[in-house]
C-alpha positions as CSV (number, residue, x, y, z in Angstrom):
1,M,91.0,-14.9,124.8
2,T,88.4,-12.3,123.7
3,S,86.0,-12.8,120.9
4,Q,87.1,-9.7,119.0
5,P,90.6,-8.2,118.7
6,F,91.4,-4.9,120.2
7,D,92.0,-1.8,118.1
8,W,95.7,-1.0,117.9
9,N,94.9,2.7,117.9
10,D,93.5,2.4,121.4
11,L,97.0,1.9,122.7
12,R,97.7,5.5,121.8
13,F,94.9,6.6,124.1
14,F,96.0,4.1,126.8
15,L,99.5,5.5,126.8
16,A,98.2,9.1,126.9
17,V,96.0,8.4,129.9
18,A,98.7,6.3,131.7
19,R,101.2,9.2,131.2
20,S,98.8,12.1,132.1
21,R,96.5,10.3,134.5
22,T,93.5,12.2,133.3
23,V,91.3,11.8,130.2
24,S,91.1,15.6,129.8
25,L,94.9,16.0,129.4
26,A,95.1,12.8,127.4
27,G,92.5,14.3,125.1
28,R,94.5,17.4,124.6
29,R,97.7,15.4,123.9
30,T,95.9,13.2,121.4
31,G,94.0,16.0,119.7
32,T,90.6,14.5,120.8
33,D,88.0,15.3,123.4
34,H,87.9,13.6,126.8
35,A,84.7,11.7,125.9
36,T,86.5,10.0,123.0
37,V,89.4,9.1,125.2
38,G,87.1,7.6,127.8
39,R,85.3,5.6,125.1
40,R,88.5,4.3,123.6
41,I,89.8,3.2,127.1
42,S,86.5,1.5,127.8
43,A,86.7,-0.3,124.4
44,L,90.2,-1.4,125.0
45,E,89.4,-2.8,128.4
46,A,86.3,-4.6,127.0
47,A,88.2,-6.1,124.2
48,L,91.0,-7.3,126.4
49,G,88.7,-8.3,129.2
50,L,90.8,-6.5,131.7
51,Q,90.5,-3.4,133.9
52,L,93.5,-1.3,133.1
53,F,92.7,1.8,135.3
54,E,91.2,2.5,138.6
55,R,89.1,5.6,138.2
56,N,88.8,8.1,141.0
57,P,88.0,11.8,141.3
58,R,91.7,12.8,141.1
59,G,92.4,10.8,137.9
60,Y,93.2,7.4,136.5
61,N,95.7,5.1,138.2
62,L,97.0,2.0,136.5
63,T,95.9,-1.4,137.8
64,Q,98.3,-4.4,137.8
65,H,97.1,-5.3,134.3
66,G,97.6,-1.7,133.2
67,E,101.1,-1.7,134.6
68,A,101.9,-4.9,132.6
69,L,100.4,-3.4,129.4
70,L,102.3,-0.2,129.8
71,G,105.7,-1.7,128.9
72,M,104.3,-3.6,126.0
73,A,102.4,-0.6,124.6
74,G,105.5,1.6,125.0
75,A,107.5,-0.9,123.0
76,I,104.9,-0.9,120.3
77,E,105.0,2.9,120.3
78,A,108.8,2.9,119.9
79,E,108.6,0.5,117.0
80,A,105.9,2.7,115.3
81,V,108.2,5.7,115.7
82,R,111.0,3.7,114.2
83,I,108.8,2.8,111.2
84,E,107.9,6.4,110.7
85,E,111.6,7.5,110.9
86,T,112.7,4.8,108.5
87,A,109.9,5.7,106.0
88,A,110.9,9.4,106.3
89,V,114.6,8.6,105.5
90,S,113.6,6.3,102.6
91,S,111.3,8.9,101.1
92,K,114.3,11.3,100.9
93,G,116.3,8.8,98.9
94,L,118.8,8.1,101.7
95,P,119.9,4.5,102.5
96,V,118.1,2.8,105.3
97,R,120.2,1.3,108.1
């Protein structure tokens, strides 16, 4: 186990890079610059103690650890979207299912 927990927000950057395979495109998709994306990916890897991507001139490819994290991070993202949708419905005074 690592000495400090990872930043949940870094999963957004992880998903963006995993999906786009470049930090430049991930930056555009997250509304940040590529340097920030690169720092957040490095911070996530350091906090987890795992290499999540293999970096090469053509982009970022997931490692085995990255592939394993992809499904978990996607599930977290889906739950976050569900929370947002539930809150939006509740704020309109509609019953929550």
